[in-house]
Residue, then its C-alpha position, 0 to 999 in steps of 0.5 A: x756350473x758345468x760340473x753341477x750340470x754334469x752331476x745332475x745329468x749323470x743319473x739319467x744317462x745311467x738309467x738310459x744305459x740300463x734301460x737300453x741293455x734290457x728287454x721285455x718285462x725286465x725293461x718295463x720293470x726298470x722303467x716302472x721303477x724310475x718313473x715312480x722315482x721321478x714323479x715330483x723331482x723331474x716330472x718331464x722325465x717321468x712323463x717320458x718314462x710313463x709314455x714308454x710304458x704305454x707304447x712298449x706294453x702292447x702285450x703286457x697290459x698291466x704295465x700299459x695300465x701303470x703308464x696311464x696311471x702314472x700319467x694321471x699321478x704326474x698331472x695330479x701333482x701339477x694340480x691338473x686334476x681334470x687331465x689326471x682323471x682322464x688318464x685314470x679312466x683309461x688305466x681303470x678300463x684296462x684293469x677292468x678288462x683284466x679283472x685286476x681288483x688291486x689295480x682297479x682299487x688303486x686307480x679308484x683311490x687316486x680318482x677319489x683323491x683328485x675329486x676331493x682336491x677339486x671339492x667334488x665330494x660326492x664323486x670322491x666319496x663314491x669312488x673311495x667306497x668302491x675302492x674300499x669294497x674292492x680292497x675288502x674283497x682282496x683282503x689286504x688290510x693296509x689298502x682298505x685302511x687307506x680307503x677308510x682314512x680317505x673316506x673319513x677325510x672326505x666326510x670331515x671336509x663336508x663338516x659331517x663329523x659323525x660319519x668322519x668319526x665312524x670311519x676314522x674309528x674303523x681305521x683305528x681298529x686296524x692301525x692300533x693292531x699294527x703298533x705305533x706309527x706316524x699314520x696312527x698318530x695322524x688318525x688319532x688327531x683326525x678322530x679327535x678333531x671329529x669328536x671335537x666337532x660333535x662337541x665330545x670334548x673329553x673324547x677329543x682331549x683323550x685322542x689328542x693326548x694319544x696322538x701327542x704320546x706317539x709323536x713324542x715317542x717317534x720325535x715328530x716335532x711338527x706333529x707335537x706342535x700340532x697336538x699342543x695346539x689342538x689340546x689348547x683349543x679343546x681345553x679352551x672350549x672346555x672352559x679350562x683356560x689355565x690348562x689351555x694357556x699351558x698347552x699354548x705356551x708349550x706350543x709357542x716354545x715348540x714353534x720357536x724351536x722349529x723356527x716356524x713363524x706361521x705356527x707361532x703367530x697362530x698359537x700366540x693369537x689363540x693364547x691371547x684369546x685364552x688370557x682374555x677369558x681370565x680377564x688378563x687383558x694386558x697379557x692378552x694384548x702383549x701376545x697379540x702385539x707380538x703375533x702382529x709384529x711377527x706376521x708383519x715381519x714374515x709377511x703372513x698376510x693371510x693370518x693377519x685378519x684373525x689377529x686383527x679380530x682378536x685385537x679388536x675384541x680385546x680393545x672392545x673389552x678394554x673399552x678402547x672403542x677408537x682402537x677397536x674401530x681402527x682394527x675393524x677398518x684394517x681388518x676389512x681392508x685386508x680381507x677385501x685385498x686377500x679375497x681379491x688375491x684368492x679370486x685372481x689365483x683361482x682364475x689363473x688356476x682354472x685357466x691353467x687347467x683349461x689350457x692343459x685340458x685343451x693341449x691334451x685334447x689336441x694330442x688325442x686328436x692327433x693320435x686318433x688321426x694316426x690310428x685312422x690312417x693305419x686302419x685305412x692302410x690295413x683295409x687295402x691289405x685285406x677286407x677282413x682286417x678292414x672290418x676289424x680295424x674300422x670297428x676299432x676306429x669307431x670305438x676309439x672315436x666314440x670314446x674320444x668324443x666322450x672324453x672331449x665332452x668331459x673336458x668341455x663340461x669341465x671347462x664350462x664348470x670352471x667358467x661358472x665357478x669364476x662367475x660365481x666367485x665374481x658375484x660374491x658379496x660380504x655380509x654387513x651384519x657385524x657392521x650393523x651390530x657395531x652401529x647398535x652398540x655405538x648407539x647404546x653407548x652414546x646413551x651413556x647407560x654405564x650401569x648396564x654397559x658391562x652386561x651389554x658389552x658381554x652380549x655383544x662380544x659373544x654375538x660378534x664371536x659367533x658371527x665371525x666364527x659362523x662366517x667361515x662355515x657353510x652350515x651351523x647347528x640350529x642351537x647356535x643360530x638361535x643363540x645368535x638370534x637371541x643375542x641380536x634381539x636382546x641388543x636391539x630391544x635394549x637399544x630401543x628402550x624395551x619398545x618390544x618383546x619377543x618369544x621364540x617357540x621351538x617345536x619339541x620334535x626339533x633336535x636343535x643340536x643336530x639340525x644344521x642351517x646356513x648361518x645368519x639365515x633368519x636375522x635379515x627377516x627378523x631385522x625387517x620385522x623389527x624396523x618395518x613392522x614393530x618399531x614404527x608403532x606407538x604402542x609396545x610391539x610383540x615379536x613371535x618366532x615359531x620354528x617347526x618342521x614339515x615333511x621336507x624342510x624346516x619352517x620359520x614363521x615371524 
């Protein structure tokens, strides 16, 4: 144990001897080098080096700015994003005074990444665009290409696939000139994902194949597995189920070779879904069973809800409604448990961020107090120095108060997020639909069972898919409504009919709405408006657009 400790300490001792032997900018350059080296492996030592850059660089302001930037990076890697942003702001102000375009752009890029990690996409996009413009002005393609990739990733996180595709292609225009690389393969993959999100499946397929070719050439096995999975998913959407199965089987073999149980479980689940489409339910059930066994072995609880959903659909298609109900109950219990765990983790993270910000605020107060005492001493020496130092003190206090306000606002936002997380409720639409199916099946109309079950399976797939989305295209929302109304109309023996009137000016494939927005109102109209009537009812749903928003009339 003593030998191990000695070996671990020796590199730092050697670094300190090297630093002690140097002076001026040479010393600062060595501190800079080793500070970057220990960002993640030894953050405490890296903080020590960054603070020395700050305090030893009174004349070399570029190194002082680097010290503040490195402090931001260290806190970023520790997920203390608010504190990281405070240091980035200080570094940016130094670069701005020096008119250092490259330094300003680098800090803006870091700020954008921190905002994106927090989900503050509007600010992330704003600073990345600023960094992009600065790097364009500087003329370094490698730097502004990184901004393009980050901008595309922000739009992708916002589900704005058209903008993500636009900026992804701009990045490709540069990267393709540089030849094959890991980064080029990743951007091909991202552009493929954006194309798939826009329904451009052939283009997505082509980009995924380009990404796969590069990853094979550079022997990036994890990347190869990702490419196979993406190709399988897009082939599934193209209804080329056999090709999807081939890609998934290649992916399964790759994940087995990599000993990656998480990826293996996910692909087994997708492959089982593909087999359901070709009505090979036995093979589908075998794959799902294997996926569930691996998930249980490796305690992959966060993946199990997807497996249970596929298992439930397979059981429904096979007509085993008791097993489907069993899987649905297990899915609900597990989902509730995972949601609670995520809430607890989020609250713990917010608390840690608050504590770090509070600690930083206290350090700032101590620093301000020391500076004030030094300025008072200078005032005794000379009146002129007093005026200059007091002005500096007031300026420092002003900036410190602004930073404290920023920290306070961040803490208030954190508390609001906790309150919002506590107030979330899960929708019960799927349960109501299952009740409708149960009612219909009990009527024992076997000749219509296949058609009815097919509609329900499609409706359930849409609802489960949309439940993870903040917005869905209007066309898919309308399809869900039609399926729901068809099921309800059949369940109530055609006691009503309906009519969907869509204004011709609406582009239903471009407009996005919150999922399941209309269903509660339509359900209310059926239960309280039409079904109590003795005569047949008629439901008319008119969807149009006025100057500011979409209107729905029932």
